[in-house]
C-alpha positions as CSV (number, residue, x, y, z in Angstrom):
1,M,-40.4,40.0,5.0
2,P,-37.5,37.4,4.2
3,A,-35.0,38.6,1.5
4,R,-32.7,36.3,-0.6
5,L,-29.1,37.5,-1.2
6,T,-27.0,36.1,-4.1
7,T,-23.0,37.0,-4.5
8,Y,-21.1,36.1,-7.5
9,P,-17.0,35.8,-6.8
10,P,-15.1,36.1,-9.8
11,D,-13.4,32.8,-9.1
12,G,-16.0,30.7,-7.3
13,A,-19.7,29.2,-7.2
14,A,-22.3,31.9,-6.5
15,L,-23.5,32.1,-2.7
16,V,-27.2,32.3,-2.7
17,R,-28.7,32.8,0.7
18,L,-32.3,33.3,2.6
19,L,-32.2,36.3,4.7
20,D,-34.3,35.8,7.8
21,E,-36.1,39.0,9.4
22,E,-34.6,37.9,12.9
23,A,-31.4,37.6,12.1
24,T,-27.9,39.9,11.6
25,Y,-25.7,38.6,9.0
26,R,-22.0,39.6,8.6
27,I,-20.4,39.8,5.6
28,G,-16.7,39.2,4.9
29,R,-13.6,37.4,4.4
30,A,-13.6,36.2,8.0
31,S,-14.7,32.8,8.4
32,T,-16.8,33.7,11.5
33,C,-19.1,35.9,9.1
34,E,-22.5,34.6,8.5
35,L,-22.1,35.4,5.1
36,R,-18.9,34.7,4.0
37,I,-16.9,35.9,0.6
38,D,-13.5,34.3,0.5
39,H,-12.0,37.1,-2.0
40,S,-8.9,39.3,-1.8
41,S,-10.8,42.6,-2.3
42,V,-13.4,41.9,0.5
43,S,-12.4,42.9,4.4
44,R,-12.5,40.2,7.1
45,F,-16.0,42.1,8.2
46,H,-16.8,44.1,5.4
47,A,-20.4,44.9,6.1
48,E,-24.0,44.3,7.9
49,I,-27.2,43.5,6.6
50,R,-30.0,43.2,8.9
51,C,-33.6,43.7,8.8
52,R,-35.2,46.9,11.0
53,E,-38.9,47.8,11.7
54,N,-38.8,50.1,8.2
55,G,-37.2,47.2,6.3
56,W,-33.6,45.8,5.0
57,Y,-30.6,47.9,5.8
58,L,-26.9,47.4,4.7
59,H,-24.0,49.4,6.1
60,D,-20.4,49.3,5.7
61,T,-18.5,48.3,8.8
62,G,-15.5,49.9,8.0
63,S,-13.9,48.0,5.2
64,K,-10.9,48.7,3.0
65,N,-12.3,48.5,-0.5
66,G,-15.5,50.5,0.6
67,L,-19.4,49.1,-0.2
68,R,-21.1,50.4,-3.5
69,V,-24.7,50.6,-4.1
70,D,-25.6,50.9,-7.8
71,G,-22.5,52.2,-8.4
72,H,-22.2,54.6,-5.8
73,L,-20.0,54.6,-3.0
74,V,-22.2,54.5,0.3
75,R,-21.5,54.2,3.8
76,G,-25.4,52.7,4.2
77,K,-28.6,51.9,2.3
78,E,-31.9,51.2,3.1
79,L,-32.8,48.1,0.8
80,V,-36.4,48.2,-0.3
81,K,-36.5,46.7,-3.7
82,R,-34.0,44.7,-5.6
83,T,-30.7,46.1,-5.5
84,W,-27.5,45.6,-7.0
85,F,-24.2,46.2,-4.8
86,S,-20.8,45.5,-4.5
87,I,-18.6,44.2,-1.7
88,G,-15.0,45.0,-2.8
89,D,-15.1,43.5,-6.3
90,V,-17.9,41.1,-5.4
91,Q,-20.9,41.7,-7.1
92,C,-24.1,41.0,-5.1
93,S,-27.7,41.0,-5.4
94,F,-30.3,41.6,-3.0
95,E,-34.0,40.8,-3.6
96,L,-37.5,40.7,-1.2
97,L,-39.2,37.7,-0.9
98,D,-43.0,36.9,0.1
99,E,-43.0,33.6,2.4
100,S,-44.4,31.4,-0.1
101,A,-41.4,32.2,-2.6
102,A,-39.0,31.8,0.7
103,E,-40.6,28.1,1.6
104,A,-40.4,27.3,-2.4
105,Q,-36.6,28.1,-2.3
106,R,-36.0,25.9,0.7
107,A,-38.4,22.7,-0.6
108,A,-36.6,22.9,-3.7
109,N,-33.1,23.2,-1.9
110,L,-34.2,20.0,0.4
111,S,-35.5,18.2,-2.9
112,R,-32.1,18.7,-4.9
113,R,-30.3,17.5,-2.0
114,A,-32.6,14.2,-2.1
115,V,-31.6,13.8,-6.1
116,S,-28.1,14.0,-5.2
117,R,-28.2,11.1,-2.9
118,A,-30.3,8.9,-4.8
119,L,-27.9,9.7,-7.4
120,S,-24.8,8.8,-5.5
121,A,-26.5,5.6,-4.2
122,Q,-27.2,4.4,-8.2
123,L,-23.2,4.7,-8.4
124,Q,-22.8,2.1,-5.5
125,Q,-24.5,-0.8,-7.1
126,P,-21.8,-3.6,-7.2
127,A,-22.5,-4.9,-10.8
128,V,-21.7,-1.4,-12.4
129,G,-18.3,-1.8,-14.4
130,M,-16.4,1.3,-15.4
131,S,-17.9,1.2,-19.1
132,T,-21.1,2.2,-17.3
133,L,-20.0,4.0,-14.3
134,I,-18.1,6.6,-15.8
135,P,-20.6,8.0,-18.2
136,Q,-23.3,7.5,-15.7
137,L,-21.2,9.9,-13.0
138,L,-21.1,12.7,-16.3
139,E,-24.8,12.5,-16.7
140,M,-25.4,12.9,-13.3
141,V,-22.6,15.9,-13.0
142,L,-24.5,17.9,-15.9
143,Q,-27.9,17.2,-14.2
144,L,-26.7,18.7,-11.0
145,S,-24.7,21.8,-12.6
146,G,-27.0,22.4,-15.1
147,L,-24.4,23.0,-17.6
148,E,-24.5,21.5,-21.3
149,R,-21.2,19.7,-22.1
150,G,-18.7,17.8,-20.6
151,F,-16.0,14.8,-20.3
152,V,-14.5,12.5,-17.9
153,L,-10.5,12.1,-17.7
154,Y,-9.5,8.8,-16.4
155,A,-6.2,7.1,-15.7
156,A,-4.8,3.9,-14.0
157,A,-1.9,3.9,-11.9
158,G,1.0,4.8,-14.3
159,E,-1.0,5.4,-17.3
160,P,-1.8,9.1,-19.0
161,L,-5.1,10.4,-18.8
162,R,-7.4,9.3,-21.4
163,V,-10.9,10.7,-22.3
164,R,-13.5,7.8,-20.7
165,A,-16.9,9.4,-21.4
166,S,-18.1,13.1,-23.1
167,R,-21.3,14.6,-23.9
168,A,-21.9,16.9,-26.8
169,L,-18.0,17.0,-27.6
170,K,-16.9,15.2,-30.8
171,P,-13.3,13.5,-31.0
172,I,-12.1,16.2,-33.0
173,D,-12.8,18.8,-30.2
174,F,-10.1,17.0,-28.0
175,A,-7.4,17.3,-30.9
176,G,-4.4,19.5,-30.2
177,D,-5.1,23.4,-30.7
178,R,-9.0,22.2,-31.5
179,F,-9.5,21.5,-28.1
180,A,-12.7,23.0,-27.1
181,G,-12.7,22.8,-23.4
182,S,-10.3,24.7,-20.7
183,A,-7.4,22.8,-20.4
184,S,-6.3,25.4,-17.8
185,A,-9.2,24.2,-15.7
186,V,-8.2,20.8,-16.0
187,D,-4.4,21.4,-15.0
188,R,-5.7,23.5,-11.9
189,A,-8.0,21.1,-10.9
190,L,-5.4,18.2,-11.0
191,A,-3.1,19.8,-9.8
192,G,-4.5,21.4,-6.5
193,G,-6.6,18.6,-6.1
194,K,-9.5,21.0,-5.6
195,S,-12.5,22.1,-7.4
196,V,-12.2,25.0,-10.3
197,V,-15.3,26.6,-10.5
198,C,-16.4,29.9,-12.5
199,C,-19.8,31.1,-13.1
200,D,-18.8,33.7,-15.9
201,T,-15.8,33.5,-17.1
202,A,-15.3,37.1,-18.5
203,D,-15.1,38.1,-15.3
204,S,-12.4,35.8,-14.2
205,P,-9.1,37.3,-14.1
206,W,-7.1,34.1,-15.4
207,L,-10.2,32.6,-17.7
208,A,-10.9,35.3,-19.6
209,I,-7.4,35.6,-21.1
210,R,-7.3,31.9,-22.5
211,P,-7.6,31.4,-26.2
212,S,-9.4,28.2,-25.6
213,V,-12.2,30.0,-23.3
214,R,-12.1,32.7,-25.5
215,L,-12.7,31.1,-29.1
216,G,-14.9,28.4,-27.5
217,G,-17.3,31.0,-26.4
218,I,-17.3,29.0,-22.6
219,R,-19.5,30.9,-20.1
220,A,-19.5,28.8,-17.1
221,I,-17.0,26.1,-16.1
222,V,-17.3,23.1,-13.2
223,C,-14.1,21.2,-12.8
224,V,-13.9,18.8,-10.2
225,P,-10.5,16.2,-9.6
226,L,-11.9,12.4,-8.4
227,A,-9.6,11.8,-5.2
228,M,-8.8,8.2,-5.4
229,Q,-6.4,6.3,-3.2
230,D,-4.9,3.4,-5.4
231,G,-2.8,5.7,-7.5
232,S,-5.4,6.2,-10.4
233,S,-6.3,9.7,-11.1
234,G,-9.3,11.4,-12.8
235,V,-11.2,14.8,-13.5
236,I,-15.0,15.9,-14.3
237,Y,-15.1,18.7,-16.4
238,V,-18.5,20.2,-17.6
239,D,-19.1,23.7,-19.0
240,S,-21.7,25.8,-20.9
241,R,-21.9,28.4,-23.4
242,Q,-24.7,29.6,-23.0
243,P,-26.1,32.1,-20.4
244,G,-27.9,30.7,-17.5
245,P,-28.5,30.5,-13.6
246,P,-25.3,30.7,-11.9
247,V,-23.7,27.5,-10.6
248,T,-24.3,27.9,-6.8
249,E,-22.4,26.9,-3.8
250,L,-24.9,23.9,-3.5
251,D,-24.5,23.1,-7.3
252,L,-21.1,22.5,-6.5
253,E,-21.9,20.6,-2.8
254,L,-23.9,18.1,-4.5
255,V,-21.4,17.9,-7.6
256,E,-18.8,17.7,-5.1
257,S,-20.4,14.9,-3.1
258,V,-21.4,12.7,-6.0
259,A,-17.8,12.9,-7.2
260,S,-16.8,11.5,-3.9
261,Q,-18.9,8.7,-4.1
262,A,-18.1,7.9,-7.3
263,A,-14.4,8.0,-6.8
264,T,-14.9,5.1,-4.1
265,A,-17.1,3.4,-6.8
266,I,-14.4,4.0,-9.7
267,E,-12.0,2.4,-7.4
268,A,-13.9,-0.7,-6.7
269,A,-14.8,-1.3,-9.9
270,S,-11.3,-1.3,-11.3
271,L,-10.7,-3.4,-8.8
272,R,-13.3,-5.9,-10.0
273,D,-11.9,-5.6,-13.6
274,R,-8.3,-6.6,-12.6
275,I,-9.5,-9.3,-10.4
276,A,-11.7,-10.6,-13.6
277,G,-8.8,-10.1,-15.8
278,L,-6.7,-11.9,-13.6
279,L,-9.0,-15.0,-13.3
280,D,-9.4,-15.1,-17.2
281,Q,-5.8,-15.6,-17.5
282,L,-5.7,-18.4,-15.0
283,S,-8.8,-20.0,-16.9
284,D,-6.9,-19.5,-20.3
285,A,-3.6,-21.1,-18.8
286,G,-5.6,-24.1,-16.9
287,E,-7.1,-24.6,-20.4
288,A,-3.6,-24.8,-22.2
289,A,-1.9,-26.9,-19.4
290,P,-2.5,-30.3,-19.2
291,A,-4.4,-31.6,-16.5
292,W,-2.8,-33.0,-13.5
293,E,-4.4,-36.7,-14.1
294,D,-2.9,-37.0,-17.6
295,L,0.5,-35.9,-16.3
296,L,0.2,-38.9,-14.0
297,R,-0.7,-41.3,-16.7
298,A,1.9,-40.2,-19.1
299,R,4.6,-41.0,-16.6
300,A,2.9,-44.4,-15.3
């Protein structure tokens, strides 16, 4: 019988993986592991899970921080029902699936990838300007992440970052101490050039202590920098204050794919806007200056 494993790193997207009865899965921090968990509490080769004749079996492969099933330290455990266990400090959920449920998840994943590709294609329309493109990007990221509110910051080269689009946030929510999002997540994404994602801020060692996160009741966050080559900068921030499905690695992959396409589209739109502005200036200058024929007649 197939199964589904979900891992919940404190500072990262949840990994959701369908498990095939014919395969053996190594769980650990090493890049060669079939189920890789990049967390300091996880050993390089921490545990192994595989299907035997009598069902699925999980066992420790000599880890440093151990394997706990339902809170108890164990060397191995048969998994005959939905089970919670921890790999180091990372919580994991195992559940058995029938073939129809497994096929439904595969189909849903394929469908979501198709939706992401269609959304990315919308961003490449040549007539889309900055005023339309950035709000459109925000709506796409909210749709793909499943979160409820957010904003996009953007700045041309040499200019300060400004809010260019927002959803479910008012102007006062961006004012000083009343900022309703996580400024630290934005700063980290911009400084590191990498996405910041958290499924549950209460479990995050650095987000849980932030006043804006605690006071705002923020539960989940996705913050993705916009990688642009023309000197401009930007970031997409979305969050949710309601409990809900975890932000998964697939969610993050699709959001980052759309963000990458959007960065290219924003650069192109910005260039078109600059060219249009220059043409307007030339047109205005042409209207103000005397025509060449008039100059010739004046000299005659």
